[in-house]
N, C-alpha and C positions, 0 to 999 in steps of 0.2 A: 504493501497499500505505499501511493507517495503521499505526503504530505507537505500542505500549502505553507511553508512559515521560512522565517528566515532567522540567521541564525546570528552568530557575532560576526564580525563587527557589525553590524546594519541595527539590529537591537540595543546597542550601550548609545546610555546619552552622549552625545558629543561637545556639550557643557566639562564634560566630565574625562574628555580623551584627553594624553598625555602628548601635546600636537606636536610636540620637539620631537618626538620620533616616529609619531603616523608613520615615515614613512622611509624609515631610518628599516635594512638590514644589519642586524646583531649577528658578526661573525664571531660563534660560540665555538666553532672547528679545526682544528690544525690547518693547516695551510691556508690558502686561499681562491681556493679552485673555485667555492664559494661568488668569489668579487666578477665572478663574467657572464653572470646571469642577467636576465630582463629584469627580473627583481631588486636591481643596485643600482640602475643608472638610466634616466631616463623622463620624460612625464608619468604621473599614476594614472591610472584607467579608469580610475572618476572624472582627472581633469584637477583636482584637487593639487595635487603637488610633484614636488618632483625625487625620486627615488635615491637614496643615499646609503651606501654601503660604510659599515664602521668595523673596522680593520682588531681593533684592541675596548670593545665596551665593556664599560667601568660600571661598574652600580652606581644607585642614586641615591644608596643614604646607604648606614650605616649594619652592620650584620642583627637580624634577629633576637632575638629573644627566646627561643621557643620555647616551650613543658614540654616535659617529654612523652612521649609515645604514650597512650593508654593504654592498658596491658592487651587485649581487647586482639591489636595491632601486629604482636608477637609474638613470641610464648618460653622467650630466654629473660630471668628476672635480675636484674639490675642486681648488682653486687658480686664480697667478694665470693659467694658458693657458688657463681657458675665459674671461676676459675681455678676451679680442685678437677 
């Protein structure tokens, strides 16, 4: 069954979009082969911007302080007893 609905980014509010990277391809791979694709240069398909290639992307903020995963996500309890 085919449904007629859009997914991101069409349903994401543009007012919340980080527009400075809307058309940037962030290279997260070894090498720069991905810098040769249509997705890294030229006018965007929607005509609203120009594609760019970011060879060495940097984070926009500090490392997050995350809580430990809930126990149901793994079966190895934390602590020294796991080293026995």
